[in-house]
Structure formats: structure tokens, C-alpha cells
N, C-alpha and C positions, 0 to 999 in steps of 0.2 A: 749843836756841834756841826761844823761844816766839813764835808768830805771833799778833798781836793785830790784829783788824780794827775799825776805827772807823767808825761811821755818821756821815755828814755832818750828818744832821738826824734827830732822833727822830720816830717816827710819832705825831703828836699828834691826828689826827682822821681823818675819812673823806674820800675823794676825791669829786669832783663826780659821777663816773660811779656810784660806790656809792650816793650819795644819790639820784640820779635813778632807779636801778634799784629802790631801796627804796620810793620814792614811787610808782612805777608798779605795783609788786607790791601795795602797800597799797591803791591805788585800784581795782585789779582785784578784790581780795578784798572791798572795800566795795561795789562794784557788784554782785557776785554775791550778797552778803548782802541788799542792798536789793531785788534782784529776787525773791529767795526770800521775803522779808518781804511784799512786795507781793502775790505769788501766794497766800500764806497768808491775808492779810487779805481778798483778793478771794474766795477759796474760802469763808472763814468768812461773809462777807456773803451770798454766794449760798446757802449752806446755811441760814442763819438766815431769809432771805427765803422760801425754799422751805418751811421748817418753819412759819413764820407763816402762809403761804398754806394749808398743809394743816390747821393748827389752826383757822384761820378758816373753812375749808370744813366741817370737822367740827362746829364750833359752829353754823354756819348750818343744817346738816342736823339737828342736835339741836333747834334752835329751831323749825324748820318741821315736824318730826315730832311735836313734843310739843304 
């Protein structure tokens, strides 16, 4: 004798819980990426401002010395 099980309804999509969990995970990943990008931009701005200040000081020293 062969036993056959029938599904009442085929699985056609995602449940609401799965969608909410996926959205929460995606938003956490995006928030982490945005904070990392913000820190990198802020660090680059600070470094370029420091570099400009050093170069400007050296140029002023060259002008006044010569």
C-alpha cells in the first residue's frame, strides 16, 4: 500500500514574520554601513584639513624665510 500525503495549499510566498525579519536585518546592515561610511568621510576630511594646514604652514615659512 502506498501512502500519499497531500498539501492543502502549496507554499507560494513568504510569511509576514519572514518578511519582517528580512527587513530588520537589511536595515541593521544598512545602518552599520552608513555609520562606517560616515566615519571614513569624517576621517578623510580631518586628514585633508590637517594636511592643508601643514602645507600652508610650510609655504608661509618658505615665503617668510626667502
